[in-house]
N, C-alpha and C positions, 0 to 999 in steps of 0.2 A: 761392672764391666761397661766400658764406654762403647758407643756405637758409631759406625761410620757416618760421616756427614752425607747430605743429599748428593746423589751422583747424577751426572748428566747422561741422557740416553744416547747411545751411539750404536750404529749398525753399519753393515756394508752398503755401498751404493747400489749394488745389484738388488739387495732385498728391499731397499727403499723404492727402487724402480718398480718392483712387483707391487708394493703397497700403493704407489701412486696410481697404478692402473686400476686398482680396486676401490681405493678410498678417495672421496672428493671432499673438498672444503665446502662449508655451507653455514647456515645459521639456524634459528629457533623452531619449535613444534607447537601446535595447539589450535584446535578448532574452536576452543572456548565453550564447548558443549558441557552440559552437566553430566557428571559421572553417575551411573545408575548402579544399583546394588545387584551383583550376580548372586547365584545360590551360594551363601556364605558357609564355608566348611570351617568349623571352629573346633577347638580342642574337645576331645571326648570328656564329657562331664560338664562342659560349658554350654549354656544356652543363652540366647539373647545378646550375643556379642555384637550383633549388628543393629541393636535396638537404639532407642532415642538417646541422644547425648545429654539430655537434660538431667539434673540431679534426681536420683530416685527418692521416693518417699520412704519413711522409716519402715512401713509395712513391706514395700517392694524390696528394700534392702535386706530385710529379714528373710524374705522369700528367696531372694537371690543367694544369700549366704547358705540357706538350707539346701540349695541345689548346687552347691560348690561353684557358684558363679561369681567371679569378681564383679563389682559394680561398675568398673571402668576397665577398659583395655590397658590403661596405664599401669595396672597392677599385673605386671608380667611375671610376678614371683610365684604365682599359684602353680602347684605341681602339674596340673592338667596341661599347661602350656608345654612343659618339657615332654610330657607323654605325646602330645600332638605332633611335635617336631621330630621326635626320636624313636617312636614306637615301632617303625617298620623293621628295624634290625632285630628287635626283641620279639616281634609278632609278625613273622613273615607269612602273611595270609596265604599266598599262592602255594607256598611250600606246605603249609599246614593243611590246606584244603585239597592238595593233590590226591591224597588218599583219604577216603571217608567211607565208613561202613554204613549199612542200613541200620534201622532201629533195632534189629535183632542182635546186633553186635557180632554177627557171624563173619569171621574173616574171609569166608568164601564169597561174601557179598561185597568185597572191596571194589570200589569204582574209582577209576582215575579221572580227575577233572580235566576234560579236554580243552584245547584251545579252539577258538572260533575258526571254522574253516574259511578258506579264501572265498568260497562261494557265498557263505553267510555274510561275510564282511561286504562283499560287492553288492549283494541283493538286498540286505536288510540295514546294515549299519551306515555305509557311506551315503546312500540316498537320503536316509533320515537326517543325518547331520547336515548335509548340504542343503536340504530343504529348510531346516531351521535357520541356517545362516541367511538364506535367500529371503525368508519371509519375516523374520523377527524385526520388528520396528523399534524395540526397546533397547536392544543390545545385550540384554540379560542372558537370553538363551544362546545367542550367536557367540558370545564370548566363551561360554562353556563348550560349545560345539567345536570351536577352533582348537581348544585344548584337547578335546577328545580325538580330533583328527590327527593332531600331532603325536599323541601317545600311541595310536594304533599303527600309523605308518603303512607298512606293506599290507596287502600286495599292490596297492595303487599309488606308488610313490609319486609319479608324475602328476596324477590327478590331484593328490593331496597338496603337493608343493605348489601347484598352480592356484589352488583354492586359498592356501595360506598367504601366498604373495599378494593375491587380490585382496585378502582381508586387511592388509596394511593400509589400504585406501578405503576401508569400511566407513560408513557415515557415522558410526558410533565410536567415541574415543576408547571406551573400554574394550570393544571388539578389536580395534587396531592394536592395542597393547597386547591382548591375548594372542593375536595372530603373530606378532613379533616374537613373543615367547615361544609359541608353538613351532615356529620355524626352527628354533633351537632344539625343542623336544624331538621333533621329527628327524633332525640331524643330517639333512642333505647338505653336502658341501656347496651346492649351488646357491644356497641361501646366504652364504657368508657375505657376498658382495652387497646384498640388500641390507643386511644387519649392520655391516660396517658403515654403509651409507647413512643409516638411521643414527648410529652413534656419532658419526662425524657431521651430522646435519648437512648431508649432501644436497646440493642444489638440484642435481639431476633426479634424485629419488623424490625430493619434494615436488618437483614438476610432475613426476609420474603419478603421484597420489593426489595431486591437486590440493595440497595442504602443507602444513608445517609440522615439524617435530618439536614437541615440548620436552621438558626434562623427564617427565614421567615416562613417555614413550622411549626416550633414549635409555632410561634405566632398564626397561623391559628388553630393549635390544641388547643391552650389555649382558643381562642374564642369558638371553638366547645365544649370544656369541660364546659364552663360557660353556654352555651345554654342547654346542657343536665342536668347538675347538678341543675340548677334553677328550672327545671320541675320535678326533681326526686321525686317519691312518698315517699321516705324513707329518713329521716334526716341523718341516718348513712351513706348512699351513698353520700349525700351532704358533710358531714364532711370529708369523705375519700378524695374526690376530692379537697375540700377546703385546707386541710393540705398540699397536694402536691403543689397547687397553691401558698399558702403562702410561702412555703419553697423556691420556685424559685423566687418569688417576692422579698424576703428579701436578696437574693444573690446579693451582690454589683457587681459581675462580669457578671451578667446576661445581655443579650442584651436589648437595649431600646425597640425595637419592642415587645419583649416577655413581658417585664414588663408593658408596656402600655396595652397590651391585658389582662394581669392578673389584672391590676388595674381596668379596666372596668368590667371584669368578677367577681371580688371579690364583687363588688357592687350588684351583682345578687344572692348572697348566702343568701337566705331568711330563715335562721334558726329561731327557736322559741326564744323568749326572756325568760330569766330565772328569773330576779328580777325586778319587777315593780317599785321598789324604787331606783334602781341603777342610779348613775350618773357617769360621766367620773372620773376615779380614777387618782388622782395626787399623786404619791409616794413621800414620804419624802426621804431626802438624806440618803443613806445606807439601805433603805428598800428593801426587796426582792420583785421584781416586776414581777417575772416569774408567768405565769398562762397558763392554757390550753385554747384552743379555741374550745369550744363545743357549745356555744350559741351565739346568735347575739350580746348580750351585750359584750361578750369577743372580738368578731371580730371588733366591733366598736371601742373599746378601743385600740385594737391592731393597727388598721389603723391610729387612732389618734396619737399614739406614733410614727409611722413610718413617718408621715407627717412632724414632726419637724426635723427629721434627714435626710430628703430626699434632696440630692444634685442635682439630675437630674431635671431641671426645667420643662421639658416636662412631666415627670412622676408626678411631684408635682402638675401640673395643673389638673390632673385627680383625685387626692385623695380627694379633697373637695366634688366632685360629688359622689365619691364612698361612702363617709361618709353619705351624704344626702340620697342616695338611700337606705342605710341600716337603717338610723335613722328616716326617714320621718314618719313612723307609730310606732315609739318606744313609750313606756310609757312616760308620760309627763316629769318626772324628767330627764330622759336620753336625750330625744329630746331637752329639754331646755338647758341642759349643752352643747350639740353639737352646738346648735345655738349660745350660748354665746361664745363658743370657736372660732367659725368662725368669729363672730363679733369682738372679741378681736384681732384676727389675722390681721384684717384690720388696726389696730392701729400701727402695726410694719411695717417692710420692707416686701413688697409683690411684687413678680415678676409678669410680665405681664400674663403669662399663669395661674398662681395661682389666680390672681385677677379675671380673667374671670371665673375660676372654682368656686371661692367663690360666685360670683354673681349668677351663675347657681344653685349652691347648696342652696343658700338662697331661690331661687325660688321654689326649691323642698321641703323645710322645712316649709316655712311660710304658714299662712292661712289668711283669710279676717277678722278674729274675733279680739276681743279686748284684748286678753291676753297680758300681758306685753311683752313676747318674740315676739309675732306677730307684735305688734306695733313697736318694735325695728327693726325687719326685714324690714318692709315696709319703715320706716323712713330712714334706711341706704340705701336701694335700690333707693329710691327717690334721696338721696344725690349723689349716684354714677351716676345715670342716668342724673342728672343735671350738676354736677361739675367735674366729673372725667376727667382728661386730656387724658386718654387712651380711644380712640374712641371705641374699641371693647368691653371693659368693660362697657362703657356707654350703648352700644346696648344690651349686655347681661342682664344688669340691667333692661332695658325697657321691654324685653321679660319676664324676671322673674316677674316683677310687674304684667304683664298681666295674669300670672299664679297664683301668690299669691292672688291677689285681687278677684279671682273667685273661690278660694278653700274654701268652707264652712266647717262646722263641723257637717255633717249629715243633713244639711238643706241649704237653699239658702244663699249666702253671704249677709251681711248687706248692705243695699242701701247706707249708708253713706260711706262705703269703695269703692264701685264701682263708686259712684259719685265723690269721691276724685280722683280716678284714671283718670276718664274722664276729670276732670278739669285740671289735670296735663298734660295729653296728649294733650289737646287743647292748653294749654299755651306753651308747647314745640313745637307744630306744627306751631304756629303763631310767636313765639319769640325766639325759640331755634336756634341752629346751622343749617344752610341749609343742611349740609351733614347728619344731623340726621333725616331729614324729612321723607325719605323712611322708616326708622326704626320706627319712631313714628307711621306712617300709618300702618306698619306691626303689631306693638303692638296693635293698635286699632282694626285691623282685628282679631288678636288672641283673644283679649278681647271680641269682638263681637261674634265670633264663640262660645265661651264658654257661653256667655250670652244667645245666641240663643238655645244652647243645654239645658239650664236650663229653657227655656220658658220665658226669659226676653229680653228686647230690650235696645240698646244703646241710650243714650240721644240725642236729636235733635241737640244740639250745635256742638258736635263732628261730627255727620253725615253730617251736613250742610257744614262744612269746607272741608270734603273729597269730597263732590259733587262740591264745588267750584274748587278744584284742577282738577277734571275731566273736568270741563268746561274751565279752564284757563291755566293749566300747559302744557308745551311742553317737559318737561324733561322726559326721558325714565323711570328712576327709580321712580320719583314722580308719573307719570301716572300709571305705572305698580302696584305700591303698593297701590295707592288710589283705583284703580279698584279692586284689589284683596280684599282690606279691605271692600269695599262696598258689595261685594259678600259674604264674610265670615260672615259679620254681618247681612246679609239678609235685606239690606235696599231697600225697594221697590221703593222709590222715586228716586233712582239712575239709574233705568233701562233705561230711555230715554237718559240720559247723557252717559251711557255706550255704547249704540248703536251709539251715535254720535262719541265717541272715536274710535269705530270700523271703522267708515266711514272715519274719518279724519287722523288717525295715519297711517304712512307708516312703522312703526317698528314692526317686527314680534313678539318680546317679548311682547310688549304692547298689540297687538291684541290677542296674545295667552292668557294672563292673563285676558284680558277683556272678551274673549269668555268663559273662565272658570267661571267667575263671572256671566255672563248672564245665564249660565246653572244653577248655584246655585240659581238664582232668578227665574228660570223657565220662562225666557223671550222668549216666542215662536215667537214673531214678528221678532226676530233676527235670527231665524233658517236658513232662506234661505241665508243670508249673511255669516253665519258661514260655511254653506256647501260649499260655493265658496272657502273659505279659505283652505279647505281640499286639493284642487288641488293646490292652491297657495303655500302651505307649504309642498308639497310632498317630498321635499329634505331636510326639516328641522325638525328633529324628535321632538325636545322639543316644539316648537310652535304647531306642528301638534298634539302632545299629549294633550296639553291644550285645543285646539279647539275641538278635538274629545271627551274629557271628558265633556266639556261644552255641546256639542250636545247630548252626551249620557245621561246627566242628564235631558235633555228636552225630548228626545225620543230615548231610548236605542236601541230598535229593529230596527228602521229605520237607526240609525247611524251605527250599526254593519253591516247591509246590504250594506250601502253605502261604508264602508271601504273595505268589501270583494269584492264588484264590482270593486273598484279602484285597489285592489290588483291583481285581475284577469288580468288586462290590463297593470300593471306596467312594465316598461321596463328598470329600473335601479336598481342596488343593494341598493342604498341609499333609494329609494322610497319603495321597498319591505320591507326593514328593519324597516323603520319608520312606515309604515302601520301595520306591524306585531306587533310591540310594542304597538301601539295605540289599536289594537284589544285586546291584552292581558290585558291592563289596564281596558278595559270595562268588562272583565270577563264573556263573554257570551259563554257557552259551544257549541253553534251552530257554533262557529268559529274553533272548534277543528279539523274537517276534513281538512279544508284549511291549517291551520298552521302545522298540522302533515305532510301533503303532501310536504310542502316547506322544513320542517326540514329533511325529508328523501330523498330529491332530490339531488343526488350526483353531478349533474351538476351545482348546485348553489354554490356561493362563501361561504366560511366558515363564513363570517360575517353575511350573510343572513340566513344561517341555524342556526347560533347562536341566532339571533333575534327571529326566529320562536320558537326555543327551550325555550328561556326565556319567550316568550308569553304563551307557553303551561304551564309553571310553574306558571305564574301569574293567569291563569284561574283555575288551579287545587289547588291553595293555600288552606290549611286546615283552617286557622284561618281567622277572620274578618280583622285583621291587618297583614301587611306583616311581615315576620320573622325578617326583618332588623330593624323594629321598636323597638324591644327588646334591640338592641345594640345602635341604633342611637338617640333615643329620649332623649334629655337632655345631650347628650355627649358634652364634651368640645372639639369641633372639631378643634379649633385653635391650640391645642396641639397635632398635628397629627404626625403619623409616616407613612412610606410608606406602611406598611402592614395594616394600618387602612384605609387610603384614600390617593390616589395619582394621579398625572396627567396622568400616563400611564394606569390607570384603573385597577391596580393590587391589590387594597386594599379591605379589607372585606366589607367596606361600599360603594364601587363602584358598587357592585352587587346590582341590583334592588331587 
């Protein structure tokens, strides 16, 4: 299928008049300061992602491998990256922690997880975060505090908006970037003018901050704009932001970081559809193809035309996902034409990042039903998952199948479709590539989590093979993913085997994921063993987080009490930081006084104050899902830029 040529941007004079009032022309950013490492939040099971960039010794490489840790962030094919970016949908912690029983298991002791009160936020949280911003000289804790302010938002919108706007002029470049992002997280429409000014290199905004905007900061502003515009109550506001985003995205001289941020953001511009009968327009030679972008139909067609002409392979990797995000709920003719176009693209020359992007996009577009386009999507994903030589594309196809085969059309997916998926996963698990086994297990877990949410269960054959792996496997990745899958699919028969894994494995990652699954299964007999691991992993934040979450799912009140007790006697920065983050993940407002005191303690290291500030933001989060879910879920993370996600922890998606 041929694609439209590049189309020029047109809009009404009135709308341009509105834009001119808000957006100014300008030039470059950058104070030239060195970027400092904030508290790096890395994939579960990964440790040391922010470590030295020098080559690891053989011993260090072996140790890293045993901990399921890639030796370089360049290896984005490890399954823990997918889990890090996509777990929120499968593991909605706020929802899971909303009701938690006491250790007795007595249903009469059910306790609802409360939200922090307005008074607690005003008296404990906001003063702590503002003091960190005011006092931090490194930028490490200030950056995290800006993110925390943005995610909490109300009840002090004006106070927060003022602090975030002031943060754009912060002396530390990382803090300025996080302030720009946080304006988007906070979502006040009053921040649009400032963010557009940052993206456009506005002379007036540069004067206000007494500095310049570099491409990193402009990328963060682009992410912030997409966060605000996607939630704007008025489509005209969305169109205004969209036109500026499109203009910069189409500029061939624009920096790659900015264009990737814009590509991801354009997929969040949920304008109304205009024509229910519209399909992708394929212009004839000599035909005038110019059109305005006022409806989502226009934007989809516009992005489609840009994909064909895109020379930057990293940017091109994001555009299929952008299309799918916009077209997933499109009227049937338009959705079908997008699907057909993506499928046709696979028959030509497709580069690696774009191949992964198409697999992810098909997962967003397909359903479990029997329409011709859905059958074609599933058949092609099965083909990629089985035969593709590119291992990352195979893995993305596996995860896409777990999504597609559980997406019904207003009702439960057909049993024939879910049965076919389970048969395929079982065949791949037993006879496929050994390197694919962790991914097959992860796909089974994702499938099982969605089945559980629909009130359904995974078939016995697949569950039995995962239990066999728990009993017989010694591989870290195989054990970790089999354990995680059993928990996600809520397989009660795996409980005893999971406890045995907890006893026999000496690997922190395996024991962390096993503890998480035991919590999902409400396996109270393992509670005492898991409590011992809290002390064992006091210097290892990621395993400690998983163990704490598992314990919290069993008995939230007792777990938060245990963590606060350990925090009171902790004598190392690493332990205090790890325990603070674990408390934040559990979301209990009773922890606010403890965390607030740590954040405001000037004698503490910046990394410790930063961890406490981040935990305050986690507890005060407004939505049921973290703000980052909006950007990270389904993202083509292999086509990364440094401002998106990087080893130093300076990317948008590094922030928890």
